C-alpha positions as CSV (number, residue, x, y, z in Angstrom):
1,M,0.1,0.4,0.1
2,D,1.2,3.3,-0.9
3,P,-0.3,6.1,1.3
4,S,0.7,8.9,-0.7
5,K,-2.1,7.5,-3.5
6,P,-5.0,9.8,-3.4
7,S,-7.6,7.3,-1.1
8,I,-10.9,5.4,-2.0
9,L,-13.8,6.7,0.0
10,L,-17.0,4.5,0.2
11,N,-19.6,6.9,1.9
12,S,-23.3,6.5,3.1
13,H,-25.6,8.4,5.2
14,M,-26.8,7.4,8.9
15,D,-29.9,9.5,8.4
16,V,-33.6,8.3,7.2
17,V,-36.6,9.7,6.3
18,P,-39.7,10.0,8.6
19,V,-42.3,6.9,8.8
20,F,-45.7,6.7,8.9
21,E,-45.9,3.8,11.2
22,D,-49.9,2.5,10.7
23,K,-49.5,2.8,6.7
24,W,-46.4,-0.6,7.6
25,T,-47.3,-4.2,7.4
26,Y,-44.5,-4.4,10.4
27,P,-42.8,-1.7,12.5
28,P,-41.1,0.3,10.1
29,F,-37.7,-0.2,12.5
30,S,-37.5,-4.0,13.6
31,A,-36.3,-5.5,10.6
32,H,-38.8,-7.8,10.3
33,M,-37.6,-10.4,7.4
34,D,-41.1,-12.4,6.1
35,E,-41.4,-15.5,4.2
36,H,-40.1,-14.3,1.4
37,G,-36.7,-13.2,2.6
38,N,-37.7,-9.4,2.5
39,I,-36.8,-7.4,5.4
40,Y,-38.7,-4.7,6.1
41,A,-37.1,-1.5,7.7
42,R,-36.9,2.2,6.7
43,G,-33.7,2.6,5.7
44,S,-33.5,-0.5,4.3
45,Q,-32.8,0.6,0.4
46,D,-31.8,4.4,1.5
47,M,-28.8,3.4,2.3
48,K,-28.4,1.4,5.6
49,C,-27.7,-1.5,3.4
50,V,-24.8,-0.1,1.7
51,G,-23.1,1.2,4.6
52,I,-23.3,-2.5,6.0
53,Q,-22.4,-3.9,2.9
54,Y,-19.5,-1.8,2.5
55,L,-18.2,-3.0,5.7
56,E,-19.0,-6.9,4.9
57,A,-17.1,-6.6,1.8
58,I,-13.6,-5.1,3.9
59,R,-14.3,-7.5,6.4
60,R,-14.2,-10.8,3.8
61,L,-11.6,-9.0,2.1
62,K,-9.3,-8.6,5.3
63,L,-10.4,-11.9,6.1
64,H,-8.2,-13.0,2.7
65,E,-5.2,-10.5,3.7
66,H,-6.0,-8.4,0.8
67,R,-3.6,-5.9,0.4
68,F,-4.5,-2.7,-1.8
69,K,-2.4,-0.1,-3.9
70,R,-4.6,2.7,-1.9
71,T,-5.9,3.8,1.4
72,I,-9.8,2.8,2.1
73,H,-11.9,5.1,3.8
74,I,-15.4,4.5,5.1
75,S,-17.7,7.6,5.8
76,F,-21.2,7.5,7.8
77,V,-21.9,10.7,7.5
78,P,-25.4,12.8,9.1
79,N,-28.1,14.8,7.6
80,E,-27.9,13.5,4.1
81,E,-31.7,13.5,3.8
82,I,-32.0,17.3,5.0
83,G,-29.5,18.5,2.6
84,G,-26.4,17.4,4.2
85,V,-25.8,20.7,6.0
86,L,-24.3,19.1,8.9
87,G,-23.1,16.1,6.9
88,M,-21.1,15.7,3.8
89,K,-21.7,19.6,2.8
90,D,-19.1,21.0,5.7
91,F,-17.1,18.0,6.0
92,V,-15.5,18.2,2.6
93,H,-14.2,22.0,3.6
94,T,-12.6,20.4,6.7
95,K,-9.1,19.8,7.5
96,D,-10.1,16.4,8.6
97,F,-11.4,15.4,4.6
98,Q,-8.5,16.9,3.2
99,A,-5.9,15.0,5.5
100,L,-8.2,11.9,3.5
101,N,-6.7,12.4,0.5
102,V,-9.7,11.2,-1.4
103,G,-9.4,10.2,-5.0
104,F,-12.2,9.1,-5.6
105,A,-15.8,8.2,-3.8
106,L,-18.4,5.8,-4.4
107,D,-21.9,6.7,-2.8
108,E,-25.6,5.9,-3.0
109,G,-28.0,5.0,-6.0
110,V,-30.8,3.4,-6.8
111,A,-32.9,0.8,-6.6
112,S,-33.9,-1.0,-10.0
113,P,-36.8,-2.8,-10.5
114,E,-35.0,-4.7,-14.0
115,E,-32.3,-6.7,-14.4
116,H,-29.8,-4.0,-14.6
117,F,-28.1,-2.1,-12.5
118,Y,-28.4,1.6,-12.3
119,M,-25.3,4.0,-11.5
120,F,-25.3,7.8,-11.4
121,Y,-21.8,10.3,-12.6
122,G,-24.0,13.3,-12.2
123,E,-26.9,15.0,-10.3
124,R,-29.4,17.2,-10.7
125,S,-29.1,20.8,-9.4
126,I,-31.8,21.4,-6.0
127,W,-33.5,24.8,-6.2
128,H,-35.8,25.2,-3.2
129,V,-37.9,28.7,-4.5
130,A,-40.3,30.8,-2.7
131,V,-42.2,33.3,-4.5
132,E,-44.2,36.2,-2.6
133,C,-47.3,38.0,-4.0
134,T,-48.3,40.8,-2.2
135,G,-51.5,43.4,-3.2
136,T,-54.4,44.7,-2.2
137,P,-56.3,43.3,1.3
138,G,-60.1,44.0,1.9
139,H,-63.6,42.5,2.1
140,G,-64.0,39.3,0.3
141,S,-67.2,40.6,-1.5
142,F,-65.3,43.5,-3.5
143,L,-63.5,43.0,-6.9
144,M,-59.9,45.2,-6.0
145,D,-57.2,45.5,-8.2
146,N,-53.8,44.1,-7.5
147,T,-54.8,41.1,-5.2
148,A,-51.9,38.8,-4.1
149,G,-54.1,36.2,-5.7
150,E,-54.1,37.3,-9.2
151,K,-50.3,37.7,-8.9
152,I,-50.5,34.0,-7.5
153,R,-52.1,32.7,-10.5
154,V,-49.6,34.6,-13.2
155,I,-46.7,32.6,-11.0
156,I,-48.1,29.2,-10.6
157,D,-48.8,29.1,-14.8
158,R,-45.6,29.7,-15.3
159,F,-43.8,27.3,-13.4
160,T,-46.6,24.7,-14.4
161,D,-45.7,25.6,-17.9
162,L,-42.4,24.6,-17.5
163,R,-43.2,21.5,-15.8
164,T,-45.7,20.4,-18.6
165,K,-43.1,21.0,-21.2
166,E,-40.5,19.2,-19.4
167,R,-42.5,16.3,-18.9
168,E,-43.3,16.1,-22.7
169,K,-39.4,15.5,-22.9
170,L,-39.9,12.3,-21.2
171,K,-42.0,10.2,-24.2
172,N,-38.8,10.1,-25.4
173,P,-38.0,7.1,-24.3
174,E,-34.3,7.3,-24.2
175,I,-34.5,10.2,-22.3
176,Q,-34.2,9.9,-18.3
177,L,-35.9,11.5,-15.4
178,G,-32.3,12.9,-14.5
179,D,-32.0,14.2,-18.3
180,V,-34.9,17.2,-18.0
181,T,-35.4,19.3,-15.2
182,S,-38.3,18.7,-12.7
183,V,-40.5,21.2,-11.0
184,N,-43.1,20.7,-8.6
185,L,-45.4,23.2,-6.7
186,T,-45.2,21.9,-3.0
187,Q,-46.7,24.7,-0.4
188,L,-48.9,27.2,-0.8
189,K,-49.0,29.7,2.3
190,G,-51.9,32.7,2.5
191,G,-55.0,33.9,4.1
192,V,-56.3,34.5,7.3
193,Q,-60.2,33.9,6.8
194,T,-62.7,33.1,4.1
195,N,-64.2,36.7,3.2
196,V,-60.8,38.3,3.8
197,V,-58.7,38.9,1.0
198,P,-54.6,38.6,2.2
199,T,-51.9,40.9,1.8
200,S,-49.9,38.2,0.4
201,F,-49.4,34.5,-1.1
202,T,-46.5,32.3,-1.2
203,A,-46.0,28.8,-3.8
204,I,-43.0,27.5,-2.9
205,F,-41.4,24.9,-5.5
206,D,-39.1,22.5,-5.3
207,I,-36.7,22.5,-8.5
208,R,-34.1,20.1,-10.1
209,L,-32.1,21.8,-12.5
210,D,-31.0,19.0,-15.2
211,P,-26.8,19.5,-15.7
212,S,-27.6,21.3,-19.1
213,V,-29.4,24.2,-17.6
214,D,-27.4,27.4,-17.1
215,H,-28.3,28.5,-14.0
216,E,-27.8,32.5,-14.7
217,E,-30.4,32.2,-17.3
218,F,-33.1,30.0,-15.5
219,E,-33.0,32.5,-12.6
220,A,-33.2,35.7,-14.9
221,M,-36.4,33.7,-15.9
222,I,-37.7,33.5,-12.8
223,K,-37.0,37.3,-12.4
224,K,-38.9,38.0,-15.5
225,W,-41.9,35.7,-14.4
226,C,-42.2,37.6,-10.7
227,E,-42.4,40.5,-12.9
228,E,-44.7,40.1,-15.7
229,A,-47.0,39.0,-12.3
230,G,-46.8,42.6,-11.2
231,T,-45.8,44.5,-8.9
232,G,-44.7,43.2,-5.3
233,V,-43.5,40.0,-6.2
234,T,-40.4,38.5,-5.1
235,Y,-38.6,35.8,-5.0
236,S,-35.8,33.6,-2.8
237,F,-34.1,30.1,-1.9
238,E,-34.8,27.9,0.5
239,Q,-32.1,25.9,-1.1
240,K,-30.1,26.7,-4.1
241,N,-27.4,24.2,-5.0
242,D,-24.4,25.0,-7.0
243,K,-23.6,23.8,-11.0
244,V,-21.5,20.6,-10.2
245,E,-19.3,19.3,-13.3
246,N,-20.2,15.9,-13.6
247,T,-17.9,13.0,-12.8
248,K,-16.2,11.9,-16.7
249,L,-16.8,8.4,-17.6
250,D,-13.9,8.3,-20.1
251,D,-10.3,7.2,-20.6
252,S,-9.5,10.5,-18.3
253,N,-10.8,8.7,-15.2
254,P,-8.9,5.2,-14.3
255,Y,-11.2,4.7,-11.4
256,W,-14.3,4.6,-14.0
257,I,-12.4,2.5,-16.1
258,A,-11.5,0.5,-12.8
259,F,-15.2,0.6,-12.1
260,K,-16.7,-1.1,-15.3
261,K,-14.3,-3.3,-15.8
262,S,-15.2,-5.0,-12.5
263,C,-18.8,-4.4,-13.1
264,D,-18.3,-6.6,-17.0
265,D,-16.2,-8.8,-14.9
266,L,-19.0,-9.7,-12.5
267,G,-21.4,-9.4,-15.9
268,L,-23.4,-6.4,-14.6
269,S,-24.9,-4.3,-17.2
270,L,-25.5,-0.8,-16.0
271,Q,-28.0,1.9,-16.8
272,I,-26.0,4.8,-16.6
273,G,-27.5,8.2,-16.1
274,I,-28.2,11.3,-14.1
275,F,-29.4,10.8,-10.9
276,P,-33.1,12.6,-10.4
277,G,-32.7,13.4,-6.6
278,G,-30.0,14.5,-4.6
279,T,-26.9,12.9,-2.7
280,D,-24.0,13.4,-0.7
281,S,-22.0,12.8,-4.0
282,R,-23.1,16.4,-5.2
283,F,-20.7,18.0,-3.0
284,V,-18.4,15.8,-3.2
285,R,-17.7,16.3,-6.8
286,N,-18.1,20.3,-5.9
287,V,-14.4,19.9,-4.8
288,G,-13.2,18.2,-7.6
289,I,-13.3,14.8,-6.4
290,P,-15.0,12.0,-9.2
291,A,-17.8,9.9,-7.6
292,I,-20.2,7.4,-9.1
293,G,-23.6,6.6,-7.4
294,F,-24.5,3.1,-7.3
295,S,-26.6,0.9,-4.7
296,P,-26.0,-3.1,-6.1
297,M,-30.1,-3.4,-6.0
298,N,-31.6,-4.8,-9.0
299,K,-34.9,-6.6,-9.4
300,T,-36.0,-4.9,-6.3
301,K,-39.0,-2.1,-6.4
302,I,-38.3,1.3,-6.0
303,L,-39.1,1.8,-1.9
304,L,-36.9,4.7,-0.7
305,H,-39.3,7.0,1.3
306,D,-42.0,4.8,0.8
307,H,-44.4,2.6,3.1
308,D,-43.1,-1.0,3.6
309,E,-39.3,-0.1,2.3
310,Y,-38.1,-3.5,2.3
311,L,-34.7,-5.1,0.6
312,N,-34.9,-8.6,0.0
313,K,-32.0,-10.8,1.6
314,D,-30.7,-12.4,-1.6
315,I,-30.4,-8.8,-3.2
316,Y,-28.6,-7.9,-0.2
317,L,-25.9,-10.8,0.3
318,K,-25.4,-10.3,-3.6
319,G,-24.6,-6.7,-2.9
320,I,-21.6,-7.9,-0.7
321,E,-20.1,-10.3,-3.1
322,I,-20.3,-7.3,-5.7
323,Y,-18.3,-4.8,-3.7
324,T,-15.9,-7.7,-2.8
325,K,-15.1,-6.8,-6.6
326,I,-15.7,-3.6,-7.4
327,I,-13.5,-2.4,-4.1
328,P,-10.3,-4.2,-4.9
329,G,-10.5,-2.8,-8.4
330,L,-11.0,0.6,-7.4
331,A,-8.3,0.5,-4.6
332,N,-5.9,-0.6,-7.0
333,V,-6.2,1.8,-9.9
């Protein structure tokens, strides 16, 4: 082993999203395994399976006294499900992280219902935009000018029209969700009483910008929509991710070559694309470190964040075997 060589980081996050326990067949934190070998647990897919698969794969490699050219680090970070602010987002800028000398990182992907496995080399940028429309208040029986309701309708129409346009692109079977910009109205706030025209309404949108989008141009479009809606319309960001370069999948990236060779040797079929959500990989890539998102779960219904999240024991055990091949390939680059 040469400690001077850039290391390999195997990352996973420890936090999970909340549960609605009455919607679960079994207690969501019991890890109950049914007669089909399905293990029911919050985080079974997202992504406690991967973290433990890392550890078990490393244990098996150590038992067989394998040695590698590069140091392997395993990290378990918090707060991924709420934006990573107190987790990987801050960690990558610390001296402790820099001391790890990371050259490449593996992180989570998502389950695949098909025979193939999903693999991701980039992510969409997360923007959470709040648009506040202020206007003339008054009695609910009047027809006043310049009301907040009229303005919020314009805003909702503009964002929804963009959403419709992006959805149309998905009719092309060659285009995946990660290749388009998603727009969803997630919150509406305003109003005090049925017969009172309110001073303001606020609409909040969850937007995921595909990597080809120019961020400055997109924000300029939002600003223009606010101006078209009328006076007293402003926007702000609850979250606004930077534009992050995708990990290169060519000969310039020896880690990708090693990852792909390991998958080919195992006979794994990969569907490669842009991750539609957000993972800690975006913070790693943002400091110039190549990263791949991959969870060894195929033939598995996508249930992350859903009720009755589960992973079959055979798929889980197969994932450990997969990592015992991929990890050495990366660590010997």
